[in-house]
N, C-alpha and C positions, 0 to 999 in steps of 0.2 A: 785352487782351493787351499785355504790355510790349513796346515797340519796342526793337530793339538800339540804334539811333541815332534821335534825334528832333531836328529843327531847328525852332526857334521864333523868328519875327520877326528873322531874321538880317539885319544891315546891315553894309556895308563901303564906305568911301570911300577913294579915293586923291586927296588934295587936294580939288578941287572935283568930281572925277568920282565919281559914284555907281555903284559896280560891282555891289553886291548891295542890293536894296531890299525888305526885309520878306519874306525867304524862309521858307517853312514846308513841310516834308515829313518823311517818316519812312522808316526802313528796317527791315524785319522779317527774321528768320532765313530764309535761302534766297532772298531777293529778288535779282533781277538787274535793276538799274535803269540804263537808258541815258539820258544827258543829251545832248540835241542842241540845235542852234541856231547862229546865225552866229558868226564870230569876234568877240570883244569883248562877248559877251552875258553874261559872268560865270561861265561853266561851270567853268573851271579854278580861278578864285578860290574858288568854292564848295568844291571838293575841298580846296584848300589851307587853307581855314578848318577843315574837318572834321579834317584831319590836323595842325592847329596850325602850319602853315608860315606862315600869316597869322593875325593875331588880329582877330576882328570888332570893329567899333565898338559894336555893340549886338546884343542877342538872346541866345539860349541854344543850346548844343549839348549834348544829353543823351545820355550813354552809359549804358544800363540805368537810365534815370531820374535819373542824377546829372549835374548841370551841370559839364562839364569845365573851364569858364572860371572857376569859383569855387574858392577854397581852394587847398591845396597840390596840385601836379600834377607827376608824373614824366613829362615829355614823351616820353622814350624808351620808357617802358612803354606809354604811350598809343599811340605809333606802332607798337608791336608788335601791339597789339590792332586798331588801325585802320591797316593797312598801305597803302603807296602805290607804284604803278608809274608811272614818269615817261616822257614821250616821249623824253627824252635819256638814258635808261638809268641814269645816276648810279652806275656801277660804279667800284670802285677799280682804277685801271690798274696799280698797283704790287703787286697781289695776283692770284693765280691765280683761275680760275673757282670752284674748290672753296673757297678761303679767303674769297672774296667772300660765299659762302653760309654760312660758319661764323662769321664775326667777330661778327655781331649776336647770334647765339645765345649765344656765349660771354660777351660783354660785358654784354648787356642781360638775357638770360634766365638767365645764370649756368650754362649747361649745360657739361658736361665736353667736352674736345676730342673724345673718342671718340664721345660721343652726338651732338655737333654735326656731326661728319663723316658719321656714319651717316645722319642726317636729310638733310644736304646731298646726299649721293650718291643717296639715294632720290628726292628731289624733282628733281634734275637729270635722273635717268632719266625721270621723269614728263613733263618738257618736251623730251625727246629730245636732251639735251646730255651724256650720260654720257661720250662719247668725247673731250670737250673739257675735262675737269676740271682738267688740268694747264696749260691754255692761259691766256694773259693776255687780258683783254678786247680789247686792241689787235689781236690776231690773229683776231678773230671778225668776221663780217658784222654789219650792224645787226640783222637778224632774230635771229641767234644771241645777240647781246648782250641783246636784249629778252627772250628766253626765259630767259636766266640771271637777269635782273632779276626776272622773275616767280617763278622758283624761290627766289631770295633772299628775296623778300617772304613766300612761303609757308612758308619755314623758321621764321618767327617765330610760326607758328600763329595768324594773324590771325582775328578774328571777322568782320571786314569788310575787303575789299580794294578800294581805290580805283585806278582806271586813268585817267590823264590823257592822252588821245589817244595810246594806246600804239603806234599804227601810223603816225602822221603823219610821223615822221622816217625812215621806211623806204622803200627802193626798192620799186616796185609788186610785183615778184616775191617779195619777202620778206613781204608783208603776210599772205598766206594761211596761212603756217605759224604765225604768232603768233595769228591769229584762231582757228585750229584748236585751239591750246592753251587759249585763253580759252573756247571753246565747251565743251571737255571739263570745264573747271573749273566752268562754269555747270551742266552736267549733274550734276556730282558734289555739288551742293548748296551750293557756296561762295557766301556773301553778297557781292555785288559792286555797285559803282557805277562805271559806265564813261562817261566823256566821249568821244564818238566822232563822226567824220564818216562812218563806215561804216554806211550806212543798211540794207544787207542784213543785216549782223550784228545791228543793233539790232532789226530786225523779227523775226529768227529766234530770238534768245535772251532777249529782255527779258520780265520779268514786268510791268514798267511802264516807259513812256517819259515823260520829262520834257522839255518844250520850253521853253527860256529865251530871252528877248529883252530887251535893255537892262536886265539885272540883275533881271528879274522872271520867275517861273514863270508863263507864259501859259496853259499847258495840260499836263495829265498824264493818262495812262490806259493801258489795255492797248495793245500794239502794233497790233493790228488796227484799233482805233478811231482811233488817231493817224494811221496810214498810209493808211487807206481812207476815214475819215469825220471828219477833224479839225473841231472846232467853231469854232476861232478863225481869223479871216481871215489873220492873220499866220502862223499855222502852215501853212495851205494854201499861202500864197505861198512860204514857205521850202521846203516839200517839193516843190512843183511846179518850182521853180527847181533844187533840188538833184537831184531824181530825173530831171529832163530831161538 
């Protein structure tokens, strides 16, 4: 079976610092992969490489079997197929919520204004933000902004959606609403890779959990195996400290 995304021997350095060291894994349609590990383990850099916000030093990133690092590449079209939701929202403050969700559709996907608006309204309703379509991001809470950011990414009809610690910048009472939206997306069959510190969420929704440490994937497997019977000592140490 062809994987949607396949990572082969991926390496990334920042100066002398080795951030990703020979990463190999794949994503299939409908997978919900959570990536866990300590800060600085390379989790976010891995997502940024898949989304081409960082260019790897070596290795391959295959999208439907084609290496996206070779040949001519339309980065904006790639990011439409492999979307990303950031911890800092990255919304345009000079645009309304509705226009934030329309602009990419119109400029990258070349959809009409009417079609873009219809799609935006539909997906803002999905994330519970219909009543805020005329608001600016500055008028919203962090949790509301993150839900708009998710809707904006979904408007591009991504094949895979990457989430980079989407709840880490939120006040604790805002986290539940965003996680509820993400759980619904997982149940709907959306293919997702989520870097997260929310272990309950990872255990509940993942088809596969990846544990990273010092730029290496030390262990991966179904959530029950990772959370109840991890094979690697470093995984056990991380989870015992985290879950405590």
